[in-house]
C-alpha positions in Angstrom: 278.6 22.8 245.8 274.9 22.8 247.0 272.2 22.1 244.5 269.6 24.6 243.6 266.6 22.2 243.7 266.0 22.4 247.5 266.4 26.2 247.5 263.9 26.7 244.7 261.4 24.4 246.4 261.8 26.3 249.6 261.4 29.6 247.8 258.3 28.3 246.0 256.7 27.2 249.2 257.4 30.6 250.9 255.9 32.5 247.9 252.9 30.2 247.9 252.3 30.9 251.6 252.7 34.6 251.1 250.3 34.7 248.2 247.8 32.6 250.1 247.9 35.1 253.0 249.4 32.7 255.5 251.5 34.4 258.1 253.0 33.2 261.3 250.9 34.2 264.4 251.9 37.5 265.8 252.8 39.1 262.5 250.4 41.3 260.6 248.7 39.9 257.5 250.2 41.0 254.2 246.8 41.2 252.4 245.1 43.7 254.8 242.4 43.2 257.4 240.1 40.2 257.1 236.7 40.8 255.5 233.7 41.5 257.9 232.1 38.5 259.5 228.9 37.2 257.9 225.9 39.1 259.0 227.7 42.3 259.5 227.1 45.1 257.1 227.9 48.7 256.7 227.1 51.5 259.1 223.5 52.8 259.2 222.0 49.5 258.0 219.5 47.6 260.1 221.4 44.4 259.7 224.3 45.4 261.9 224.9 42.8 264.7 227.3 42.5 267.5 229.0 39.3 268.6 230.1 39.4 272.3 232.9 37.0 271.2 234.5 39.5 268.9 234.8 43.1 267.7 232.0 44.9 265.9 233.2 45.8 262.4 231.6 47.9 259.8 232.8 49.6 256.6 231.6 52.4 254.3 232.8 54.0 251.1 232.4 57.8 250.8 233.5 60.3 248.2 236.6 62.4 248.7 240.2 61.8 249.6 241.4 60.0 252.8 242.8 63.3 254.1 239.6 65.2 253.6 237.4 62.5 255.1 239.8 62.0 258.0 239.6 65.7 258.8 235.8 65.7 258.7 235.6 62.7 261.0 238.3 63.9 263.4 236.5 67.3 263.7 233.2 65.5 264.4 234.6 63.1 267.0 236.3 66.0 268.9 233.2 68.1 268.6 230.8 65.4 269.8 232.4 62.5 271.6 235.3 64.5 273.2 233.8 67.9 273.6 233.6 69.3 277.1 230.9 67.2 278.6 231.0 64.8 275.7 230.2 61.1 276.3 233.8 59.9 276.0 235.7 62.9 277.4 236.3 61.5 280.9 236.6 57.8 280.0 238.6 57.6 276.8 241.6 59.2 275.0 241.6 60.3 271.3 244.7 59.7 269.2 245.1 60.1 265.4 247.7 59.5 262.8 247.7 60.6 259.2 250.1 60.3 256.3 250.5 63.4 254.0 248.4 63.3 250.8 251.6 62.8 248.8 252.1 59.4 250.5 248.5 58.3 249.9 246.9 60.1 252.8 246.0 56.9 254.8 245.0 57.7 258.3 243.5 56.2 261.4 241.8 57.4 264.6 242.3 55.3 267.7 240.2 55.7 270.8 241.7 54.2 273.9 240.2 53.6 277.3 241.6 56.2 279.8 244.1 54.6 282.1 245.7 57.0 284.6 248.5 54.6 285.4 250.1 55.5 282.0 251.8 58.9 281.4 249.8 59.5 278.2 246.6 58.0 279.7 246.2 55.6 276.8 245.0 52.2 278.0 243.4 49.5 276.0 242.3 50.3 272.5 238.5 50.6 272.4 237.7 51.8 268.9 239.5 52.2 265.6 238.6 54.2 262.5 240.9 53.6 259.4 240.8 55.6 256.2 242.2 54.3 252.9 241.9 55.3 249.3 239.7 53.2 247.0 238.9 53.6 243.3 235.4 54.7 244.2 236.3 57.0 247.0 237.5 56.5 250.6 237.0 53.3 252.5 236.3 53.7 256.2 236.8 50.6 258.3 235.3 50.9 261.9 236.2 48.4 264.6 234.6 48.6 268.0 236.7 46.5 270.4 235.3 47.7 273.7 231.7 49.0 273.0 228.5 47.0 273.0 226.3 46.8 269.9 224.1 49.9 270.5 227.0 52.2 271.2 229.1 50.7 268.3 226.1 51.3 265.9 225.6 54.9 267.2 229.3 55.6 266.7 229.3 54.1 263.2 226.3 56.3 262.3 228.1 59.4 263.6 231.2 58.6 261.6 229.3 58.0 258.4 227.4 61.3 258.8 230.6 63.2 259.6 232.5 61.6 256.6 229.8 62.9 254.3 230.1 66.4 255.8 227.0 66.1 257.9 226.2 66.7 261.6 225.5 63.9 264.0 226.0 63.0 267.7 224.0 59.9 268.2 226.4 58.5 270.8 225.6 61.5 273.1 221.9 60.3 273.2 223.0 56.9 274.4 225.7 58.2 276.8 224.5 61.6 278.2 227.2 63.6 280.1 227.0 63.3 283.9 225.1 66.1 285.6 227.3 68.9 286.9 227.1 70.0 290.5 226.0 66.6 291.6 226.7 65.9 295.3 228.8 62.8 295.7 228.7 60.7 298.9 232.0 60.6 300.7 233.2 63.9 299.3 234.5 66.4 301.9 231.6 68.1 303.6 229.3 66.9 300.9 230.6 69.5 298.5 229.5 69.4 294.9 232.0 68.2 292.3 
């Protein structure tokens, strides 16, 4: 009959590893996303910095429920970034997932680079907006994986304004839509696109 001592020790080590947040590589952390890197602050603050070696992360807490705030931000993104002629319309794909309010209402918006080699056109993930309930309101975590600092900051300011029910489209100022009717070299008979 095996002794219980080694089993209890192994169980204790496993529990300690889980409580300490240690996970094998490739598995998601059990304690949620890591805190923002030092020097990175919430959206709309002058201290936002971007490290070329990693993603640009910001967070904000706004009043409301995750479902309400998600709806406001999704409406803003589709009306600004992905509107006809919007700065991301031709180069990126919008995808959103939301739980029902009865299940906590957690939600996220994912923006992928457009890749025509895939049926759904979703290439690499470029931007992530996650919504979660907090005691003081809704926590919005923004992660810019494929945008440089100026664009990531403009996107964070847009999201923060939309989450509070405001209007904003700062990304459009940085990434104006291409001019329509522009003659493209190499097009048949020089016709306008």
